[in-house]
C-alpha positions as CSV (number, residue, x, y, z in Angstrom):
1,M,201.9,100.4,87.9
2,K,203.1,98.4,90.9
3,E,202.8,95.1,89.0
4,Q,205.0,96.6,86.3
5,L,207.7,97.6,88.8
6,I,207.6,94.1,90.3
7,N,208.1,92.6,86.9
8,Q,211.0,95.0,86.1
9,A,212.7,94.2,89.4
10,Y,212.3,90.5,88.8
11,D,213.9,90.8,85.3
12,I,216.9,92.5,86.9
13,A,217.1,89.9,89.6
14,R,216.9,87.1,87.1
15,E,219.9,88.5,85.2
16,R,221.8,89.0,88.5
17,Y,221.3,85.4,89.6
18,A,222.0,84.1,86.1
19,E,225.6,85.5,86.5
20,L,225.9,83.0,89.4
21,G,224.4,80.1,87.5
22,I,221.0,80.3,89.1
23,D,217.9,79.9,87.0
24,T,215.2,81.8,88.8
25,E,212.5,80.4,86.7
26,K,213.5,76.9,87.9
27,V,213.6,78.2,91.5
28,L,210.1,79.6,91.2
29,T,208.9,76.2,90.0
30,Q,210.6,74.5,93.0
31,L,209.0,77.1,95.4
32,Q,205.6,76.4,93.8
33,D,206.1,72.8,94.9
34,F,207.0,73.8,98.4
35,H,203.9,72.8,100.5
36,L,203.6,73.9,104.1
37,S,201.5,72.0,106.5
38,M,199.7,74.8,108.3
39,H,198.8,74.0,111.9
40,C,195.1,74.3,112.7
41,W,195.8,75.1,116.4
42,Q,197.1,78.7,115.8
43,A,193.5,79.7,115.1
44,D,192.1,78.8,118.5
45,D,195.2,78.5,120.8
46,V,195.1,74.7,120.8
47,A,191.6,74.5,122.3
48,G,190.0,72.0,119.9
49,F,186.4,70.9,120.0
50,E,186.5,68.1,122.6
51,S,186.0,70.2,125.7
52,A,186.5,73.7,127.1
53,G,189.2,72.8,129.6
54,D,192.5,74.5,130.0
55,L,195.7,73.1,128.4
56,T,197.5,70.5,130.6
57,G,200.1,67.8,130.0
58,G,203.3,69.7,129.4
59,I,201.9,72.4,127.1
60,Q,200.4,75.9,127.3
61,T,199.7,78.9,125.2
62,T,200.0,82.6,126.1
63,G,198.1,85.7,125.1
64,N,194.4,86.6,124.9
65,Y,194.1,88.5,121.6
66,P,190.3,88.8,120.9
67,G,188.6,86.9,118.1
68,K,189.9,83.3,118.3
69,A,187.9,80.6,116.5
70,R,185.3,79.1,118.7
71,N,184.0,76.2,116.6
72,I,184.7,74.2,113.5
73,D,183.1,76.6,111.0
74,E,185.1,79.7,112.4
75,L,188.3,77.7,112.4
76,R,187.8,76.7,108.8
77,A,187.0,80.2,107.7
78,D,190.0,81.6,109.4
79,I,192.3,79.0,107.8
80,L,190.9,79.7,104.3
81,K,191.4,83.4,104.9
82,A,195.0,82.9,105.8
83,K,195.5,80.6,102.9
84,S,194.2,83.3,100.5
85,L,197.1,85.6,101.6
86,I,199.8,83.0,101.2
87,P,201.2,82.1,97.8
88,G,201.3,78.5,96.8
89,T,199.2,75.4,97.7
90,H,199.4,74.2,101.3
91,R,198.3,71.4,103.6
92,L,196.5,71.5,106.9
93,N,197.7,69.7,110.1
94,L,195.0,68.6,112.5
95,H,195.2,67.4,116.0
96,E,192.8,64.7,117.1
97,I,190.9,67.1,119.4
98,Y,189.7,69.0,116.3
99,G,187.4,66.2,115.2
100,D,183.8,67.0,114.0
101,F,182.2,65.4,117.1
102,G,178.8,66.7,116.5
103,G,178.5,68.3,120.0
104,K,179.0,64.9,121.7
105,Y,181.9,63.9,123.9
106,V,184.0,61.3,122.3
107,D,186.8,60.0,124.4
108,R,190.3,59.7,122.9
109,D,190.2,55.9,122.8
110,Q,186.9,56.0,120.8
111,C,187.9,58.3,118.0
112,E,187.5,57.0,114.4
113,P,187.6,58.2,110.8
114,A,183.9,59.1,110.8
115,H,184.7,61.9,113.2
116,F,187.0,63.4,110.5
117,R,184.9,62.7,107.4
118,S,183.7,66.3,107.1
119,W,187.4,67.4,107.3
120,M,188.2,65.1,104.4
121,D,185.2,66.5,102.4
122,W,186.4,70.0,103.3
123,G,189.9,69.2,102.2
124,K,188.7,68.0,98.7
125,A,186.4,71.1,98.3
126,T,189.2,73.5,99.2
127,D,192.2,71.7,97.6
128,T,193.8,71.2,101.0
129,K,195.5,67.9,101.8
130,L,195.4,66.9,105.5
131,D,198.0,65.8,108.0
132,F,197.4,64.6,111.5
133,N,198.5,64.3,115.2
134,S,197.6,62.2,118.1
135,T,196.7,64.3,121.2
136,S,198.0,63.1,124.6
137,F,197.6,66.4,126.5
138,S,194.7,68.1,128.1
139,H,192.8,65.0,129.2
140,P,192.0,63.5,132.7
141,K,194.4,60.6,131.9
142,S,197.2,62.9,130.7
143,G,199.0,63.4,134.0
144,N,202.8,63.3,133.7
145,L,203.0,60.1,131.7
146,S,200.9,58.6,128.9
147,L,202.6,56.1,126.6
148,A,205.3,55.6,129.3
149,N,202.9,55.3,132.2
150,P,203.6,52.3,134.6
151,D,199.8,52.0,135.1
152,K,199.0,49.5,132.3
153,S,195.3,50.7,132.1
154,I,196.4,54.3,131.4
155,R,199.2,53.2,129.0
156,N,196.7,51.0,127.1
157,F,194.3,53.9,126.9
158,W,196.9,56.0,125.1
159,I,198.1,53.1,122.9
160,E,194.5,52.6,121.7
161,H,194.1,56.3,121.1
162,T,197.3,56.5,119.0
163,K,196.4,53.3,117.0
164,R,193.0,54.8,116.2
165,C,194.7,58.1,115.1
166,R,196.8,56.1,112.7
167,E,193.6,54.6,111.2
168,I,192.2,58.1,110.9
169,A,195.4,59.3,109.2
170,N,195.3,56.4,106.8
171,A,191.7,57.2,105.9
172,M,192.7,60.8,105.2
173,G,195.5,59.5,103.0
174,E,193.1,57.3,101.1
175,A,190.5,60.1,100.7
176,Q,193.0,62.6,99.3
177,G,195.1,60.1,97.3
178,D,198.3,61.2,99.1
179,P,199.8,59.9,102.3
180,C,198.8,61.7,105.4
181,I,201.8,62.6,107.6
182,M,201.0,61.7,111.2
183,N,203.1,63.0,114.1
184,V,203.3,61.4,117.6
185,W,204.5,63.7,120.4
186,V,203.9,62.8,124.0
187,H,204.8,65.1,126.9
188,D,205.9,62.2,129.2
189,G,208.4,63.2,131.8
190,C,209.2,64.1,135.4
191,K,209.0,67.4,137.2
192,D,211.8,66.5,139.6
193,Q,214.5,63.8,140.2
194,S,213.7,60.3,139.0
195,V,215.6,57.0,139.1
196,N,213.4,55.2,136.7
197,H,214.6,56.6,133.4
198,Y,215.3,53.2,131.8
199,M,211.9,51.8,132.9
200,Y,210.0,54.7,131.4
201,R,211.9,54.5,128.1
202,E,211.4,50.8,128.0
203,L,207.7,51.3,128.4
204,L,207.6,54.0,125.7
205,R,209.5,51.7,123.3
206,D,207.1,48.9,123.9
207,S,204.1,51.2,123.4
208,L,205.4,52.4,120.1
209,D,206.1,48.9,119.0
210,Q,202.4,48.1,119.6
211,I,201.2,51.2,118.0
212,F,203.2,50.8,114.8
213,A,202.6,47.0,114.5
214,K,199.8,47.3,111.9
215,P,200.8,48.7,108.5
216,Q,198.8,51.7,107.3
217,P,199.8,52.2,103.7
218,M,198.4,55.7,103.1
219,M,200.0,57.4,106.1
220,K,203.5,58.1,107.3
221,D,204.6,57.9,110.9
222,C,206.6,60.7,112.5
223,I,208.0,60.7,116.1
224,E,209.0,63.9,117.8
225,G,211.3,64.5,120.8
226,K,211.7,67.4,123.1
227,V,214.0,68.7,125.9
228,F,211.2,69.2,128.4
229,G,207.5,69.9,128.8
230,I,205.9,72.6,131.1
231,G,206.0,71.2,134.6
232,L,208.2,68.3,133.5
233,E,211.5,70.0,133.5
234,S,213.8,67.4,135.0
235,F,213.4,64.5,132.6
236,T,211.8,63.8,129.2
237,V,211.2,60.2,128.3
238,G,210.9,60.9,124.5
239,S,214.2,62.8,124.1
240,H,215.9,63.6,120.8
241,D,218.3,60.7,121.3
242,F,215.5,58.2,122.0
243,Y,213.5,59.1,119.0
244,T,216.5,59.3,116.7
245,A,217.5,55.9,117.6
246,Y,214.0,54.5,117.3
247,A,213.4,56.2,113.9
248,A,216.7,54.9,112.6
249,K,216.0,51.3,113.7
250,H,212.5,51.2,112.5
251,G,212.6,53.4,109.4
252,K,210.3,56.1,110.8
253,I,210.2,59.8,110.0
254,L,212.1,61.9,112.6
255,T,210.4,65.2,113.5
256,I,212.6,68.2,114.1
257,D,210.9,70.9,116.0
258,T,213.0,74.0,116.0
259,G,212.0,74.8,119.7
260,H,212.8,71.4,121.1
261,Y,216.5,71.6,121.8
262,H,218.8,73.3,124.1
263,P,219.5,77.0,123.2
264,T,223.0,76.3,122.1
265,E,222.0,73.4,119.8
266,S,221.5,73.9,116.0
267,P,218.5,72.1,114.6
268,A,220.0,72.9,111.1
269,D,223.1,70.8,111.9
270,K,220.9,67.8,112.6
271,V,219.6,67.6,109.1
272,S,222.8,66.2,107.4
273,A,223.4,64.0,110.5
274,V,220.1,62.2,110.9
275,L,219.4,61.9,107.1
276,Q,222.2,59.5,107.0
277,F,220.1,57.0,109.0
278,V,216.4,57.9,108.7
279,P,214.4,57.9,105.5
280,E,212.7,61.3,105.8
281,L,212.4,64.3,108.1
282,M,209.4,66.3,109.3
283,L,210.0,69.9,110.4
284,H,207.9,71.7,112.9
285,V,209.1,75.3,112.4
286,S,208.6,77.8,115.1
287,R,210.6,80.5,116.9
288,P,211.9,79.7,120.4
289,V,212.6,82.8,122.6
290,R,214.9,81.3,125.2
291,W,212.9,78.1,125.3
292,D,210.1,76.3,123.4
293,S,207.8,79.4,123.5
294,D,206.3,78.9,120.0
295,H,206.6,82.5,118.8
296,V,205.6,83.2,115.2
297,T,208.2,82.0,112.6
298,L,210.3,84.8,111.2
299,M,213.1,84.8,108.6
300,D,215.7,84.6,111.2
301,D,219.2,83.1,111.1
302,P,218.3,79.6,112.5
303,T,215.4,79.2,110.1
304,L,217.5,80.4,107.1
305,E,220.2,77.9,108.0
306,L,217.7,75.1,108.5
307,F,216.4,75.4,105.0
308,A,219.8,76.0,103.6
309,E,221.0,72.7,105.0
310,I,218.1,70.9,103.4
311,V,218.9,72.3,100.0
312,R,222.6,71.7,100.4
313,A,222.0,68.1,101.3
314,G,219.8,67.6,98.1
315,A,217.0,66.5,100.4
316,L,214.1,68.4,99.1
317,D,212.2,65.1,98.4
318,R,212.9,63.7,101.8
319,V,211.7,66.5,104.0
320,H,208.1,67.6,105.0
321,Y,207.4,71.1,106.2
322,G,205.0,72.0,109.0
323,L,204.5,75.0,111.2
324,D,204.1,74.7,114.9
325,Y,203.5,77.9,116.9
326,F,200.5,79.1,118.8
327,D,200.8,82.7,119.7
328,G,197.6,84.0,121.2
329,A,199.0,87.5,121.8
330,I,198.6,88.8,118.2
331,N,196.1,88.7,115.3
332,R,195.9,85.0,114.6
333,I,195.4,85.4,110.9
334,G,198.4,87.6,110.7
335,A,200.4,85.0,112.6
336,Y,199.6,82.4,110.0
337,V,200.6,84.7,107.1
338,I,203.7,86.1,108.7
339,G,205.0,82.7,109.6
340,S,204.1,80.9,106.4
341,R,205.6,83.6,104.2
342,A,208.7,83.7,106.4
343,A,209.2,80.0,105.9
344,Q,208.8,80.4,102.1
345,K,211.3,83.2,102.1
346,C,213.8,81.0,103.9
347,M,213.3,78.3,101.4
348,L,213.6,80.7,98.5
349,R,216.9,82.1,99.9
350,A,218.2,78.5,100.2
351,L,217.2,77.7,96.6
352,L,218.8,80.9,95.3
353,E,222.2,80.1,96.9
354,P,224.9,79.2,94.4
355,T,225.6,76.1,96.3
356,S,227.4,74.2,93.5
357,L,229.9,77.1,93.0
358,I,230.5,77.6,96.7
359,S,231.0,73.8,97.1
360,R,233.6,73.7,94.3
361,Y,235.5,76.6,95.9
362,E,235.4,74.8,99.3
363,L,236.7,71.6,97.9
364,E,239.5,73.5,96.2
365,G,240.4,75.1,99.6
366,K,239.5,78.6,98.5
367,T,238.0,79.8,101.8
368,C,238.1,83.5,100.8
369,Q,235.9,82.8,97.8
370,V,233.5,80.7,99.9
371,L,233.0,83.4,102.4
372,T,232.7,86.0,99.7
373,L,229.8,84.2,98.0
374,L,228.0,83.4,101.2
375,E,228.2,87.0,102.2
376,E,227.2,88.4,98.8
377,S,224.2,86.0,98.6
378,K,222.7,87.7,101.6
379,T,222.2,91.0,99.7
380,M,221.2,89.5,96.3
381,P,217.7,90.7,95.1
382,W,215.9,87.7,96.4
383,G,213.0,89.9,97.6
384,A,212.2,90.7,93.9
385,V,211.9,87.0,93.2
386,Y,209.5,86.5,96.1
387,D,207.4,89.5,95.0
388,E,207.2,87.8,91.5
389,F,206.1,84.6,93.2
390,C,203.3,86.3,95.1
391,L,202.2,88.1,91.9
392,R,202.0,84.9,89.9
393,N,199.9,83.3,92.7
394,N,197.5,86.3,92.8
395,V,198.2,87.1,96.5
396,P,199.2,90.5,97.9
397,T,202.9,91.5,97.7
398,G,204.9,93.0,100.4
399,C,202.8,94.6,103.2
400,D,199.7,94.7,101.1
401,Y,198.0,92.0,103.0
402,I,197.8,94.1,106.1
403,P,194.5,95.8,105.0
404,E,193.1,92.4,104.2
405,I,193.8,91.2,107.7
406,E,192.4,94.4,109.3
407,K,189.3,94.1,107.2
408,Y,188.7,90.5,108.2
409,E,189.2,91.4,111.8
410,K,186.8,94.3,111.6
411,E,184.1,92.3,109.8
412,V,184.6,88.8,111.2
413,T,186.8,88.1,114.2
414,S,186.0,91.3,116.3
415,K,182.4,90.2,116.4
416,R,183.0,86.9,118.1
């Protein structure tokens, strides 16, 4: 009965959108091709499998909800459970500290593709393409500075680490027959006043030049800026300005993390600006609450506007989509599902906007018509289209995934 009601609601929605020149069947095809890169670190609060130490190096997580993944098998099981409740086909984003190290300590400058071979096999078996990140935090040599460290031995350690991560990412790309997207974010900065800003940035630029010197054809390089890291509030070496300039000069992908800007800045507005000069963008979508607090992504105004700007720019083939939050205060499977489905809903809303018609009105100076269409779009029956999308992908619609999450918690995560 419910399936029939969803179909009926979709048929009505299809007719409503057709009046505005929107083909919902085409939109559903586009949404099917919208692949999120799910972040592995939501399942275990960014602990990884290298050591049991606390997070350091400008990063932290909050909350202690029971049942987080404790090993690679539990992590994989949790990710597959979350994927089973999210419509579509999605990727997995790994940090280097999530390697399959076989119970042995492997220092960061010694990591190699062999430590991720089981992940590549798992990806093939589960139809999950992999993305990757170097890991500069939570290590004895992290300190306040890594790639920008004046100590050459420490700097070279992190350069070697990041070079090896590119080799791992390239091996992943070769194994899956699709380029692996690798992101570089380092926490480097100063807690208090500093007079050596130029020197630190010169060192970071030189480190990046060395890291990117060797071509790796089956991976793509991303670089990610930030306003500040925890305990490094006064100065960030890898700022948005620094990485935007570097990406534009060297043809690298710029990563826009929605929590990495001042509260009054709009990440959405950066899309049309930086795409004039960089080849592609990588999104790390989270929800900042007053700062880079990495709350679970919701269908809020900033995220809606971010995805709308991508569609309006005609840049669907130039943007990669990742999630980046690690909320340890709620059910972690639920966090995956809520955030992933929220991102999909934002993309769906953007695809269903009658952009061509609104654009024509705007160019004709018909501001009243522009505002009317933008407002009316908000209450169009987009939810019926998303329910249809879930139905066609054989995943629960609406709130029906809640019992699945509760059952998994009762039978699996509560016993950890």
